[in-house]
N, C-alpha and C positions, 0 to 999 in steps of 0.2 A: 840495371838493378836486379839483384838476385831475388828470386821468388821465395816466399816464406816456406819454412819446413812444415810438412803436413803429417809426417810419420817419422818417429825416431825410436830406434832400439838402443837401450842403454845397458851395456854389460849383461846381455841376455844369455843365459845358459839353459839349454834344453837337452834332455837325454831320455831315451827309451828305457835304458837300463844303465848300470854302472859301466858296462863295456860298450855301449852304443850311444856316445855323445854326439849330438847333431850340431849344436852351437856351444861355443865355449867363450863366454864373456864377449859376445859380439856386440859391436856398437856401430851404428850407421844412421844416416838421415836421408830422407827423401823430400825433395822440394816439389812444391805445387807445379803441376804441368810436366813433370819429368817423365821420360820414357826409359825404363831400366829393364835390361835383360838379366835374368839370373840363370846361370848355366852350371851344370854339374852332372855327375854320373847318376844313374838310377840308384835310389836309396840314399842319396847324399843329404836329403832333408829339405828339398825345395818345396814340396807340398806341405811338409810340417811347418815351414816358415810361413806359408800362406795361411795355414790353419791357425797359427798364433795371431796373425794380423786380424783374422776374422773372429778371434776370440774363442775358437773351438778347442784350442790347446793353451795351457798356461805354462809359462817358463818356470824352470826350477828356481831360477834367481834372475834378478835384473828387472827392468821395466820397459814397457812398450807404451809410447805416448802418441796420441792423435792431437793435432792442433789445427783448428779448434776441436774440442771433444765430440761435437756433433757430426763430424765427418762420417760419411758412409763408405763402405767398401763392398764391392761386388766381385764375385769370383766366377770365372768360366771354368768349370771342372773338366776333367778329362773324359768322363763318361756319364751318361744319364743313368741314374739309379734304377735298378730293375723294377722297383715298386712304382716307378713313374712311367714305365714303358707302355702300359695300357691306357694311360690318360690321353685325351685329345690334346692337341697343341694348345688350344684355348684354355682348357682346364689346367694344364701344366703351368702355363704362364700365370694364370689366375692365382695359383697357390703361393706366389711370391709376395702377395699382398695380404695384410691383416683384413682389409676390407676391399673387395673388388671395386676398382674405379669404374665410373660410368663409361669412360672412354677406353676400356680395355682393348677392344678390337682395333681401334686406331693406334694405340700404343704398340700392340703386337705388330701391326702392319709397318709401323715406322722402324722398329728394331729389325724386323725381317728384311726390310729394304736396306738397312744399314749393313747387314751381313750378306746381301745379295742372294736371298733365298725367297723363292716363290713357292708357297704351299697352301693347301687348304687347312684352315685352323680347326676343322672338325676331324681331320685325319689323326690317327693315333701316332704317338711319338715313335713307337717301335717300327712303324711302316716306312720310316725314312732311312735312306742309305747312311753309311758311316760318315760320309762327307756332309750330308744334310744334317745329321745329328751334331756334328762338330759346329756347324753354323747355328743350329738351334741353341747349343750351349752358350755360345758367345752372345746371341741375342737375349737369352735368359739373363745373363749377367748385366746387360745394358738396360733392361726394361725399367729398372728403378732409378736409373740415372745416377750411378754411384760417383762419389768424389774420387775414389781410388779404384781402378779396375785391375783385377788380378787375373792373369791368363795362365792356366796350368796346361802346358803343352798344346797351345792353340792350333798348331798346324797339323796335328795328328789327323789323319783321314782327309786332309784337304788336297785337292789336285793343285796344279800350278796356278790356274786361274783363281782358285780360292785363296791361295797364299798371297798372290798379287793383290787381290781385293782387300784382304785383311791388312796387309802392309800399308796400302794406301789409306785405308780407314784409320789405322793407328797413327799415321803421320799427321792426319788432319784432326784427330781427336784432341780436344782442348784440355782434357783433364789428365790426371796422373795415371800412368800405366806401369 
């Protein structure tokens, strides 16, 4: 039996300018539990599509639907924002919540374990290597347990062991990616 549709783009058009159209009446559906890879050249609009899903960008025309509407999406971005580099790992993870949960340290430990990263949560984010930061970004997207997980170039800065661990994790991940 087919899984229900959790995300649908209906004739979505998005453009940066009259000469830079990223989507032109694009329509597609994503089913619950799907694992989908979106590939394209740099500048083709992959990150823009993710930003539309996250509600950060609005399409010029068309509609984007979540079903049910309360679904959450989390994104693992490509880089850590410079203004977050001086935060400790704990403080950085803590800012994902409106109200810091009582079990924040356990939640951080769980998502760090999921991405195969051992680190001191009092260490500053900038003190981690590129590969460690890539794992931190993935863990950051997981900590709120999103229904839809968006990964923007998740293998950047990962060695082969990191790529293998990420692949195994995604195969076993029960939600939509």
